[in-house]
C-alpha positions as CSV (number, residue, x, y, z in Angstrom):
1,M,6.3,-13.5,27.4
2,S,7.7,-14.0,24.0
3,E,11.0,-12.5,22.8
4,K,10.6,-9.7,20.0
5,I,13.2,-10.5,17.1
6,S,15.1,-7.5,16.1
7,R,16.2,-6.8,12.4
8,R,19.6,-6.9,14.2
9,K,19.3,-10.1,15.3
10,M,17.2,-11.9,12.4
11,L,20.4,-10.4,10.3
12,K,22.9,-11.7,12.9
13,G,21.5,-15.3,12.3
14,G,20.6,-15.2,8.6
15,I,24.1,-14.2,7.1
16,A,26.4,-14.5,10.3
17,G,24.6,-18.2,10.9
18,A,26.8,-19.5,8.5
19,A,29.7,-18.7,9.5
20,A,28.8,-19.8,12.8
21,G,27.8,-23.0,11.6
22,A,31.1,-23.5,10.0
23,A,32.9,-22.7,13.6
24,L,31.0,-25.4,14.9
25,T,32.4,-27.8,12.1
26,F,35.8,-26.5,12.3
27,P,36.7,-25.0,15.8
28,G,39.9,-22.8,14.3
29,V,37.2,-20.8,12.6
30,A,35.8,-20.0,15.9
31,K,38.6,-18.8,17.1
32,A,40.0,-17.2,14.1
33,R,37.1,-14.5,14.7
34,S,37.4,-14.6,18.2
35,S,40.7,-13.0,18.1
36,R,41.1,-10.9,15.1
37,K,41.5,-7.2,14.9
38,K,38.0,-5.5,14.8
39,I,38.2,-3.0,11.7
40,K,36.9,0.4,11.2
41,W,36.2,2.0,8.1
42,R,34.5,5.5,7.0
43,M,32.2,5.6,4.3
44,Q,31.2,8.8,2.5
45,T,28.1,9.4,0.5
46,H,26.8,12.2,-1.9
47,W,23.2,12.4,-0.4
48,P,22.1,14.9,1.7
49,T,21.2,13.8,5.3
50,G,17.5,15.1,5.5
51,V,16.4,12.5,2.4
52,G,14.1,9.5,3.1
53,Y,16.5,7.5,1.9
54,Y,19.9,8.1,3.6
55,Q,18.7,6.5,6.5
56,D,17.0,3.8,5.0
57,V,19.5,2.7,2.7
58,Y,22.8,4.3,3.1
59,V,23.0,3.9,7.0
60,R,21.1,0.9,7.4
61,F,23.7,-0.9,5.0
62,C,26.4,0.2,7.4
63,E,24.3,-0.8,10.3
64,N,23.7,-4.6,8.7
65,V,27.6,-5.0,8.1
66,K,28.3,-4.2,11.5
67,A,25.7,-6.8,12.8
68,A,26.3,-9.9,10.4
69,T,29.9,-9.2,11.1
70,D,29.5,-9.3,15.0
71,G,30.7,-5.8,15.3
72,D,34.6,-7.0,13.9
73,L,34.0,-4.6,11.0
74,D,32.2,-1.0,11.6
75,I,31.3,1.4,9.0
76,T,31.1,4.7,10.0
77,P,28.4,6.5,7.4
78,L,29.6,10.0,6.7
79,P,27.3,12.3,4.8
80,S,28.3,14.9,1.3
81,G,31.1,16.7,1.6
82,A,32.2,15.6,5.0
83,V,36.3,14.2,3.4
84,V,36.0,15.4,0.5
85,P,33.3,17.1,-2.6
86,S,31.3,14.1,-4.1
87,K,33.4,14.6,-7.1
88,D,36.6,13.8,-5.6
89,V,35.1,10.6,-3.9
90,F,36.4,7.7,-6.4
91,Q,40.3,9.6,-6.1
92,A,39.8,9.6,-2.3
93,V,39.1,5.9,-1.4
94,G,41.7,5.3,-4.3
95,R,44.4,7.1,-2.4
96,G,43.2,5.6,1.2
97,M,41.7,9.2,2.1
98,L,38.0,7.3,2.6
99,D,38.1,3.6,3.1
100,C,34.5,3.1,1.0
101,A,31.5,4.6,-0.7
102,M,28.2,4.7,-2.0
103,I,27.8,6.9,-4.4
104,W,27.3,7.7,-8.2
105,P,29.4,6.8,-10.5
106,A,29.0,9.4,-13.2
107,Y,30.9,11.8,-10.8
108,W,34.2,10.3,-12.5
109,I,33.5,9.3,-16.0
110,G,36.2,11.7,-17.5
111,Q,38.7,9.2,-14.9
112,V,37.3,5.8,-15.3
113,P,34.8,6.2,-18.9
114,V,33.3,2.6,-18.5
115,A,31.9,4.0,-15.2
116,G,28.9,5.2,-17.1
117,H,27.7,2.0,-17.6
118,I,27.6,1.3,-13.9
119,N,25.1,3.9,-13.9
120,G,22.9,2.4,-16.9
121,Q,21.9,3.8,-20.1
122,L,19.0,6.2,-21.0
123,Y,15.8,3.9,-22.5
124,S,18.1,1.0,-22.1
125,W,17.3,-1.6,-18.9
126,E,13.4,-1.9,-18.4
127,S,13.8,-4.0,-14.9
128,A,15.9,-4.4,-12.8
129,A,16.2,-7.9,-13.3
130,E,17.3,-7.2,-16.8
131,M,19.6,-4.8,-15.1
132,Y,21.3,-7.7,-12.8
133,G,21.4,-10.1,-15.6
134,Y,23.8,-7.8,-17.4
135,F,25.9,-7.5,-14.6
136,Y,25.9,-11.2,-12.8
137,D,24.7,-13.2,-16.0
138,M,26.7,-11.7,-18.6
139,G,29.6,-10.3,-17.0
140,A,30.0,-7.2,-17.3
141,I,30.9,-6.2,-13.1
142,E,34.4,-8.0,-13.7
143,V,34.6,-5.3,-16.7
144,F,33.5,-2.6,-14.0
145,R,36.2,-4.5,-11.1
146,E,38.7,-4.5,-13.4
147,A,38.6,-1.1,-14.7
148,Y,38.2,-0.1,-11.3
149,A,41.0,-2.0,-9.6
150,E,43.8,0.3,-12.0
151,R,42.9,3.2,-10.0
152,G,43.4,1.5,-6.7
153,V,39.6,0.8,-6.3
154,H,37.1,-2.4,-5.7
155,F,34.1,-2.2,-7.2
156,V,31.5,-3.9,-5.0
157,A,28.3,-4.0,-6.4
158,P,25.6,-1.3,-8.0
159,V,22.6,0.0,-5.7
160,P,19.7,0.9,-7.9
161,C,16.9,3.1,-7.5
162,T,13.6,2.9,-10.0
163,G,14.8,4.7,-12.9
164,I,15.4,8.6,-13.8
165,A,12.6,10.9,-13.2
166,L,13.0,14.5,-15.5
167,Y,11.4,17.1,-13.9
168,S,10.5,20.5,-15.6
169,K,9.4,23.8,-15.9
170,K,7.7,23.0,-18.9
171,P,6.3,20.4,-20.9
172,I,8.4,17.9,-23.0
173,R,6.5,15.9,-24.8
174,K,8.4,15.4,-28.0
175,I,11.9,15.3,-28.8
176,D,11.9,18.9,-30.7
177,D,10.8,20.7,-26.6
178,F,14.5,19.6,-25.5
179,K,16.0,22.3,-28.2
180,G,17.5,25.6,-25.9
181,F,15.9,23.5,-22.8
182,K,18.7,23.6,-20.0
183,V,18.8,20.2,-18.1
184,R,20.7,19.4,-14.6
185,S,22.5,16.5,-15.6
186,T,25.7,14.7,-16.0
187,G,27.2,11.6,-17.2
188,I,26.6,9.9,-20.4
189,A,22.8,11.0,-20.4
190,A,24.2,14.9,-20.3
191,Q,25.8,14.1,-23.7
192,V,22.2,11.9,-25.0
193,F,20.6,15.2,-24.0
194,E,23.1,17.0,-26.0
195,K,22.0,14.8,-29.0
196,A,18.4,15.8,-28.5
197,G,19.1,19.6,-28.7
198,A,19.3,20.4,-25.3
199,T,21.8,22.3,-23.4
200,P,23.0,20.5,-19.9
201,V,24.3,22.5,-16.9
202,F,25.8,20.8,-13.7
203,F,25.5,22.0,-10.3
204,P,25.9,19.8,-6.9
205,G,22.9,18.7,-5.5
206,E,22.7,21.4,-2.3
207,E,22.6,23.9,-5.3
208,L,19.9,22.4,-7.1
209,Y,16.6,23.6,-5.4
210,Q,17.6,27.0,-5.7
211,A,19.0,26.5,-9.8
212,L,15.3,25.8,-10.4
213,Q,13.4,28.1,-8.1
214,T,15.6,31.1,-10.6
215,G,15.4,29.6,-13.7
216,V,18.9,28.9,-14.1
217,C,18.1,25.7,-15.3
218,D,14.7,24.7,-16.6
219,G,14.8,21.2,-15.6
220,A,16.5,18.5,-13.8
221,H,17.3,14.9,-13.2
222,W,18.0,13.5,-9.3
223,G,17.5,9.4,-9.8
224,T,13.6,8.6,-9.6
225,V,10.8,10.6,-8.5
226,S,10.2,9.9,-4.8
227,T,14.4,10.8,-4.7
228,A,14.4,13.8,-6.2
229,W,10.6,14.5,-4.3
230,D,12.7,14.9,-1.6
231,M,14.8,17.4,-2.5
232,K,11.5,19.4,-3.1
233,F,11.9,19.8,-6.9
234,Q,8.0,19.4,-6.9
235,E,7.8,22.9,-5.1
236,V,9.9,24.6,-8.0
237,T,8.7,22.7,-11.2
238,D,5.6,22.2,-12.5
239,Y,6.0,18.9,-14.8
240,I,7.0,15.5,-14.6
241,V,8.1,13.6,-18.1
242,M,6.9,10.4,-18.7
243,P,8.1,7.7,-19.6
244,Y,11.1,7.6,-17.3
245,L,14.5,8.6,-19.0
246,A,15.4,5.0,-17.5
247,E,13.6,2.3,-15.8
248,I,16.9,1.6,-13.6
249,N,19.5,3.7,-12.4
250,N,22.4,2.6,-10.6
251,G,24.5,4.3,-7.9
252,E,27.7,1.6,-6.4
253,V,29.2,0.9,-3.3
254,M,33.0,0.9,-3.6
255,V,35.7,0.0,-1.1
256,S,39.5,0.9,-1.7
257,Q,41.4,-1.7,-3.2
258,K,44.1,-2.0,-0.4
259,K,40.8,-2.1,2.0
260,W,39.3,-4.6,0.5
261,N,42.5,-7.0,0.2
262,E,43.3,-7.0,3.5
263,L,39.7,-8.2,4.9
264,P,39.1,-11.8,5.4
265,D,37.4,-13.9,3.1
266,D,33.7,-14.2,4.9
267,M,33.9,-10.4,5.6
268,K,33.9,-9.9,1.5
269,V,31.3,-11.9,1.4
270,I,28.8,-9.8,3.9
271,V,29.9,-6.7,2.4
272,E,29.3,-7.9,-1.0
273,Q,25.6,-9.4,0.0
274,C,25.2,-6.4,2.3
275,A,25.5,-4.2,-0.6
276,R,22.8,-6.2,-2.8
277,T,20.7,-6.1,-0.2
278,A,20.8,-2.1,0.0
279,G,20.2,-2.6,-4.0
280,L,16.7,-3.9,-2.7
281,D,16.3,-1.8,-0.1
282,F,16.7,1.5,-2.6
283,L,14.2,-0.4,-5.1
284,R,11.9,-0.7,-2.4
285,W,11.9,3.0,-1.1
286,S,11.8,4.3,-4.5
287,G,9.8,2.0,-5.9
288,Y,6.7,2.2,-3.4
289,N,7.3,6.1,-3.1
290,D,6.9,6.9,-6.4
291,V,3.5,5.4,-6.4
292,V,2.6,7.7,-3.1
293,Y,4.2,10.8,-4.3
294,I,2.7,10.9,-8.5
295,N,-0.4,9.9,-6.6
296,E,-0.2,13.3,-3.7
297,F,0.9,15.4,-7.3
298,Q,-2.0,14.6,-9.3
299,K,-4.9,14.7,-6.6
300,K,-3.1,17.8,-5.1
301,K,-2.8,19.1,-8.6
302,M,0.8,20.1,-7.8
303,G,2.0,20.2,-11.9
304,E,1.1,17.8,-15.0
305,L,2.8,14.2,-15.9
306,T,3.3,14.9,-19.9
307,Y,4.0,12.2,-21.9
308,M,6.8,12.3,-24.6
309,D,5.4,10.0,-27.8
310,E,6.9,6.7,-29.2
311,D,8.8,8.2,-31.8
312,S,10.8,10.3,-29.1
313,V,11.4,7.9,-26.8
314,A,12.7,5.6,-30.2
315,Q,14.9,8.4,-30.8
316,M,16.2,9.0,-27.7
317,R,17.7,5.6,-27.6
318,K,19.4,6.0,-30.9
319,Y,21.1,8.7,-29.4
320,S,21.8,7.2,-25.9
321,I,23.3,4.0,-28.5
322,E,25.3,6.8,-30.4
323,V,26.5,7.8,-27.5
324,V,27.5,4.2,-25.8
325,D,29.3,3.8,-29.0
326,E,31.6,6.4,-29.3
327,Y,32.5,5.8,-25.4
328,S,33.6,2.6,-26.9
329,K,35.9,4.3,-29.5
330,R,37.3,5.9,-26.5
331,D,37.8,3.5,-24.5
332,P,37.9,0.3,-26.3
333,K,39.6,-1.9,-23.5
334,Y,36.6,-1.6,-21.2
335,S,33.9,0.6,-22.7
336,K,33.9,-1.1,-25.4
337,K,33.4,-4.7,-23.3
338,A,31.0,-3.3,-21.5
339,G,28.7,-1.7,-24.1
340,E,29.0,-4.7,-26.3
341,M,27.3,-6.6,-23.6
342,L,24.5,-4.1,-23.4
343,K,23.6,-3.5,-27.1
344,D,23.4,-7.7,-27.1
345,L,20.9,-7.3,-24.3
346,L,18.9,-4.7,-26.1
347,K,18.9,-7.2,-29.4
348,M,17.8,-10.0,-27.4
349,A,14.9,-7.6,-25.9
350,G,14.2,-6.8,-29.3
351,R,14.6,-2.9,-28.2
352,I,17.4,-2.1,-30.7
């Protein structure tokens, strides 16, 4: 009877196999691994436990790290608000109240303005390849890591989903339709909406459904179509605005700088690679389910897809770059570097 190969065994055989191979050549490596102290971390997210990507992306990341380290690094995934409110997670990681987090960078752009570039800008990257090129080929990731390190945090990797979708209680086809529009938004995106004439308001995730239901806000974004679908936005809105406000929208994995520095080098590699894999998991989950849910939205006549015209999209991109430049002036040490890299990419792509 053939043995069923589990994902855990495959992961251990793939990622951890390199370390095992090294141990055959260098016996001291195996001895060091077998005798080293087990490490336990606590991780927090901003995602509610009921959404599909909580298990498929967040919990799986922790499982992958544990499997690839043979249990030497065991990360406990905690839900939103378990230790501190989402807006305080960055400080909690920096101060050691939490060891790590998988979360959304826009919450702390007031403390670290360049975090907005980790999220991504409206109407900028048009593919995951562009985003990853910006981080790893153009070197933006080093800017983020330097900025975070000043506050005792190590930025590990972006965790992307397939964009930012706007759910709305009224149709949005032209930029003038944003005038007086109360939109739940955060970060740099909120400032772009403001330039377009909208009124940004903020509610934590657990209050969003009711805010839309009661008309306290006219629209909201929570990642892409599928991530917001799991938050039930389709039940309390009538429209999904196309094209997406952004084709790629990043969360992040961060670790206490002190805890990161204490990790053996092989574990650092594993955590970083598992964080990148979490990004691929999130892209897969959100991309596939976008197709499923948009199809359901249309087939069941749950509402209407409305399309912004090209001139309005171009104007929103212009506003987005204006906000990027404003942040560059406010934070020349980090945001200017990250902003210039983004503008260089957009110029090469012919979008500005």
